[in-house]
C-alpha positions as CSV (number, residue, x, y, z in Angstrom):
1,M,-10.6,137.1,206.0
2,H,-7.2,137.2,207.5
3,K,-5.9,136.9,210.9
4,L,-3.0,139.2,211.1
5,N,-3.3,141.9,213.9
6,L,-2.5,145.0,211.9
7,R,-2.3,148.8,213.1
8,K,-2.2,149.8,209.5
9,P,-2.6,148.2,206.2
10,L,0.0,145.7,205.3
11,A,0.8,145.6,201.6
12,F,2.5,142.4,200.4
13,F,4.3,142.6,197.1
14,D,6.3,140.8,194.6
15,L,8.2,142.0,191.6
16,E,9.2,140.2,188.1
17,T,12.2,141.9,186.7
18,T,14.7,141.9,183.9
19,G,17.4,140.4,186.3
20,V,18.7,140.7,189.9
21,N,20.8,143.8,189.7
22,I,19.3,146.5,191.6
23,V,21.1,149.3,189.9
24,R,20.7,148.2,186.3
25,D,17.5,146.0,186.1
26,R,14.0,147.0,186.0
27,I,10.5,146.1,187.0
28,I,8.4,144.4,184.3
29,E,5.5,143.1,186.7
30,I,4.3,144.3,190.2
31,S,1.6,142.7,192.3
32,I,0.4,144.2,195.4
33,L,-2.1,142.5,197.8
34,K,-3.1,145.0,200.5
35,A,-4.4,143.4,203.5
36,L,-6.7,145.8,205.5
37,M,-7.5,146.1,209.3
38,N,-11.1,144.8,208.8
39,G,-9.8,141.4,207.6
40,T,-10.4,142.1,203.8
41,T,-7.8,142.4,201.1
42,E,-7.4,144.1,197.6
43,V,-5.0,143.0,194.7
44,K,-3.4,145.2,192.1
45,T,-1.2,143.8,189.3
46,L,0.6,145.8,186.6
47,R,2.7,144.8,183.7
48,I,5.4,147.4,183.2
49,N,7.5,148.4,180.2
50,P,11.1,148.2,181.5
51,E,12.3,150.4,178.4
52,M,15.0,147.6,178.0
53,P,15.2,144.1,176.5
54,I,14.3,141.4,179.0
55,P,17.1,138.8,178.8
56,L,15.9,135.3,177.7
57,E,17.1,133.7,180.8
58,S,14.9,135.9,182.9
59,S,11.9,135.3,180.5
60,L,12.3,131.6,181.0
61,I,11.9,132.0,184.6
62,H,8.9,134.3,184.7
63,G,7.5,133.8,181.3
64,I,7.4,137.3,180.3
65,Y,8.8,138.3,177.0
66,D,9.6,141.8,175.4
67,E,6.3,141.3,173.3
68,D,4.2,141.1,176.5
69,V,5.2,144.4,177.9
70,K,5.9,146.6,174.6
71,D,2.6,148.3,175.0
72,A,2.6,148.4,178.8
73,P,3.1,151.7,180.8
74,T,6.6,152.6,181.9
75,F,7.2,152.7,185.8
76,K,7.5,156.6,185.7
77,S,4.1,156.9,184.2
78,V,2.4,154.7,187.0
79,A,4.7,155.4,189.9
80,R,2.5,158.1,191.5
81,N,-0.4,155.6,191.4
82,I,1.5,152.9,192.9
83,A,2.9,155.1,195.6
84,A,-0.8,156.2,196.3
85,F,-1.8,152.6,196.5
86,L,0.9,152.0,199.1
87,E,0.2,155.3,201.1
88,G,0.1,154.4,204.7
89,C,1.0,150.7,204.4
90,D,3.6,148.8,206.1
91,L,5.3,146.4,203.4
92,A,5.8,142.5,203.3
93,G,7.1,140.2,200.8
94,F,9.3,137.1,200.3
95,N,13.1,137.8,200.4
96,S,11.6,141.4,200.1
97,N,14.2,143.1,202.3
98,R,17.2,142.0,200.1
99,F,15.7,142.4,196.6
100,D,12.1,143.7,196.1
101,V,12.2,146.5,198.6
102,P,15.6,148.0,197.4
103,L,14.7,147.6,193.7
104,L,11.2,149.2,194.3
105,V,12.7,152.2,196.0
106,E,15.4,152.6,193.3
107,E,12.5,152.7,190.5
108,F,10.6,155.3,192.6
109,L,13.9,157.4,193.1
110,R,14.5,157.0,189.1
111,A,10.8,158.2,188.5
112,G,11.4,161.2,190.8
113,V,8.8,160.0,193.2
114,D,10.1,160.3,196.7
115,I,8.0,157.4,198.5
116,E,8.2,157.9,202.3
117,M,9.8,154.7,203.8
118,K,11.1,155.7,207.4
119,S,7.8,155.3,209.2
120,R,7.0,151.9,207.3
121,K,7.5,148.6,209.0
122,L,9.0,146.0,206.8
123,V,8.2,142.2,207.2
124,D,10.2,139.6,205.3
125,V,8.2,136.4,205.3
126,Q,11.5,134.5,204.0
127,R,13.3,135.5,207.1
128,I,10.7,134.0,209.4
129,F,10.5,130.9,207.2
130,H,14.4,130.4,207.2
131,L,14.4,130.9,210.8
132,M,11.8,128.6,211.8
133,E,11.7,126.0,208.8
134,P,14.8,126.6,206.5
135,R,13.6,126.1,202.6
136,N,11.9,128.4,199.2
137,L,8.6,129.9,198.5
138,S,7.0,126.8,196.8
139,A,8.2,124.7,199.7
140,A,7.0,127.2,202.3
141,Y,3.6,127.3,200.6
142,K,3.2,123.5,200.6
143,F,4.6,123.3,204.2
144,Y,2.4,126.1,205.8
145,C,-0.6,125.9,203.5
146,G,-0.8,122.4,202.4
147,K,-1.0,123.5,198.7
148,E,1.1,123.3,195.6
149,L,2.2,126.7,194.2
150,I,0.8,126.8,190.6
151,D,2.3,129.5,188.4
152,A,5.3,130.1,190.6
153,H,7.3,133.2,189.5
154,S,4.0,135.0,188.5
155,A,4.0,138.0,190.5
156,E,0.4,137.6,191.6
157,A,0.6,133.9,192.4
158,D,3.8,134.6,194.5
159,T,2.2,137.4,196.2
160,I,-1.0,135.7,197.4
161,A,1.1,132.8,198.5
162,T,3.2,135.0,200.5
163,Y,0.1,136.4,202.2
164,E,-1.3,133.1,202.9
165,I,2.0,131.9,204.3
166,L,2.5,134.7,206.7
167,N,-1.1,134.3,207.9
168,A,-0.2,130.5,208.5
169,Q,3.2,131.4,210.2
170,V,1.7,133.7,212.7
171,E,-1.1,131.0,213.6
172,R,1.5,128.3,213.6
173,Y,4.5,130.0,215.6
174,E,2.7,132.4,218.1
175,G,3.5,131.0,221.6
176,V,6.4,128.9,220.1
177,K,9.7,129.3,221.8
178,I,13.3,128.5,220.4
179,K,16.7,128.8,221.9
180,G,18.4,132.2,221.1
181,E,22.3,132.4,220.4
182,G,22.9,132.4,224.1
183,G,20.8,129.4,224.7
184,E,17.9,131.4,226.2
185,L,14.4,130.7,225.2
186,I,12.7,133.4,222.9
187,E,9.4,133.7,221.2
188,P,10.5,135.1,217.7
189,V,7.1,135.1,216.0
190,V,4.4,137.4,217.6
191,N,1.2,138.7,215.8
192,D,2.5,142.1,215.9
193,I,3.9,143.9,212.7
194,N,6.3,146.0,214.7
195,K,7.8,142.7,216.2
196,L,7.8,141.1,213.0
197,H,9.6,144.1,211.5
198,A,12.1,143.7,214.4
199,L,12.6,140.1,213.5
200,T,13.2,140.5,209.9
201,A,14.4,144.1,209.0
202,T,16.1,145.9,212.1
203,R,19.6,145.4,210.8
204,M,19.1,147.4,207.4
205,V,20.5,150.8,206.8
206,D,20.0,151.0,203.0
207,Y,17.7,148.8,201.3
208,A,20.3,147.0,199.3
209,G,22.1,146.0,202.6
210,R,25.5,147.4,201.7
211,M,25.4,149.0,205.3
212,V,23.8,147.4,208.4
213,Y,23.7,147.8,212.0
214,D,26.0,145.7,214.0
215,G,25.2,144.1,217.3
216,K,25.9,147.5,219.3
217,G,23.8,149.6,217.0
218,S,26.7,151.2,215.0
219,V,26.6,151.5,211.2
220,V,29.0,149.1,209.4
221,F,29.8,148.3,205.8
222,N,28.5,144.9,204.8
223,F,30.6,144.3,201.7
224,G,34.1,144.6,200.3
225,K,37.5,145.2,202.1
226,H,35.9,147.3,204.9
227,S,33.1,144.8,205.5
228,G,32.3,145.0,209.4
229,K,34.0,148.2,209.9
230,K,32.2,151.3,211.2
231,V,31.0,153.6,208.3
232,L,32.2,156.7,210.1
233,D,35.7,155.4,211.0
234,V,36.2,154.4,207.2
235,L,35.1,157.8,206.0
236,Q,37.4,159.7,208.4
237,S,40.4,157.3,207.7
238,E,39.8,157.0,204.1
239,P,37.8,160.0,202.6
240,S,38.3,158.8,199.0
241,Y,36.1,155.8,199.8
242,F,33.1,158.1,200.0
243,E,33.9,159.4,196.5
244,W,34.5,155.9,195.0
245,M,31.1,154.8,196.2
246,M,29.4,157.9,194.9
247,K,30.8,157.5,191.5
248,G,30.5,153.6,191.7
249,D,27.7,151.2,190.5
250,F,25.7,151.4,193.8
251,P,21.9,152.1,194.2
252,L,20.7,155.7,194.5
253,D,19.4,154.8,197.8
254,T,22.7,153.5,199.2
255,K,24.4,156.7,198.0
256,R,21.6,158.8,199.5
257,K,22.1,157.0,203.0
258,L,25.9,157.1,202.8
259,T,25.6,161.0,202.2
260,E,23.4,161.5,205.2
261,I,25.7,159.6,207.5
262,R,28.8,161.8,206.2
263,L,26.8,165.0,206.6
264,Q,25.9,164.0,210.2
265,S,29.5,163.3,210.9
266,L,30.7,166.6,209.4
267,K,28.0,168.4,211.7
268,Q,29.4,166.7,214.7
269,Q,33.0,167.8,214.0
């Protein structure tokens, strides 16, 4: 039984992949632990055929080789089942906002499954950990749960560990205040998914983090020569930058969000 205060199911998930490039790499294993409002959990773990060779350096990390997934289903063939399992759930993971969420969204888009994301809250357990006790998943598990993480880089072991860590973080830090950037006392960790989402995910515009909200709520680029500049200002002063990004090696979700911003700007002119 978990101790999380939930308004809807919270799906913890972890991916093992062919690599770390959101555009080019593919999922080879996904594990989802769904924490339900009644305190129970259910786990689903799937091996996936990535339809591409798994680089040896990746296999040496997670222990999954081409032979292990040659008879596994493709993501496209199971995408609707995964989407159904995630239906109505908020999402949580470890470093999930930087990697797992954008890669999962990208896989759904490639499979032609439009998974609804706008209403979901996102909780990145690593963000809380780094804010309160800067370290990695194995260290977090030992620190918060007093246990060694066996089978690290197994999607299911990592997912279950992440679930246990968030439970321990909420119990440990609720009511604990720290100094904010202005020196004021703040209580960052509250047993409330909306507030944990605000703590770990509110700056995100696209899931790959190429665009973020600045301190004033404006959308700015978060990479390259225009890093820190407002997206609308760049699109107006350098229209060719939009075409460069649309033709470039950027995630489909990034291109979709950039197109939405551009269309809104054209409507306002």
